[in-house]
C-alpha positions in Angstrom: 6.2 -1.4 5.6 5.6 2.2 5.1 2.3 3.5 6.5 1.6 7.2 5.8 -1.5 6.9 7.9 -1.9 4.6 10.9 -4.9 2.3 10.8 -7.0 2.1 14.0 -6.4 -1.6 14.5 -2.6 -1.4 14.1 -0.4 -2.2 17.2 2.6 0.1 16.9 4.2 -1.5 19.9 4.1 -5.1 18.7 7.4 -7.1 18.7 8.5 -7.4 15.1 12.0 -8.9 15.8 11.0 -12.2 14.2 10.3 -10.7 10.8 13.1 -10.7 8.2 14.7 -7.5 7.2 13.7 -6.1 3.8 16.5 -5.6 1.2 17.5 -2.2 -0.1 15.7 -2.6 -3.4 12.4 -3.4 -1.6 12.9 -0.3 0.6 13.6 1.9 -2.4 10.5 0.7 -4.2 8.4 1.1 -1.1 9.5 4.7 -0.6 8.9 5.6 -4.3 5.4 4.1 -4.4 4.4 5.8 -1.2 5.8 9.1 -2.5 3.8 8.8 -5.8 0.6 8.0 -3.9 1.1 11.0 -1.6 1.7 13.4 -4.5 -1.2 12.4 -6.8 -4.4 14.3 -6.1 -6.7 11.2 -6.3 -4.7 9.1 -3.9 -3.1 11.5 -1.5 -6.0 11.7 1.0 -6.8 8.0 0.8 -5.8 5.5 3.6 -3.4 3.3 1.6 -0.5 1.4 3.1 2.4 0.2 1.0 4.7 -2.8 1.6 7.1 -4.6 -0.7 8.3 -8.1 -0.6 10.7 -9.4 -3.4 9.7 -6.5 -5.7 6.0 -7.3 -5.3 4.1 -4.2 -4.1 1.3 -4.9 -1.6 -1.3 -2.2 -1.4 -3.8 -2.3 1.5 -6.3 0.0 3.2 -9.5 1.9 2.3 -10.3 4.3 -0.6 -13.4 6.3 -1.4 -14.0 5.1 -4.9 -12.9 2.5 -7.5 -11.0 5.1 -9.5 -8.6 5.7 -6.6 -8.1 2.0 -6.1 -7.2 1.5 -9.8 -5.0 4.6 -9.9 -3.1 3.4 -6.9 -2.2 0.2 -8.6 -1.2 2.0 -11.8 1.0 4.5 -10.0 2.7 1.6 -8.1 3.3 -0.4 -11.3 5.0 2.6 -13.0 7.8 2.6 -10.4 11.0 1.1 -11.9 11.8 -2.3 -10.4 8.3 -3.4 -9.6 7.7 -7.0 -10.6 4.0 -7.3 -9.6 1.1 -5.6 -7.7 -1.1 -7.2 -5.0 -4.0 -4.7 -4.6 -6.0 -5.5 -1.5 -7.3 -2.0 -1.2 -11.0 -2.0 -0.3 -13.7 0.6 -1.1 -15.1 2.4 2.0 -18.8 1.8 2.6 -18.9 -1.5 0.8 -19.2 -4.8 2.7 -18.4 -8.3 1.6 -21.4 -10.5 1.2 -21.3 -13.6 3.4 -22.4 -16.7 1.6 
């Protein structure tokens, strides 16, 4: 998983030896998506993490507005080889209502 910005609750020293190794295509897609997000003016300063599993891009983190969330998914989907997008990016300042 490529994380251009560490999240406060991430444990950088956790043992990850039990997780499977990603294949080369997933790593290529992950790098290209992260590069596109860091170049675009709308998404470059947002806290978005990118991971890829079986050509499915998983976006997570926090953004300042809905436009940045939508654009992140569009930029990721434009990368050659992407099969699908799972956009779990949340808007900062909004809370989920508890039913």
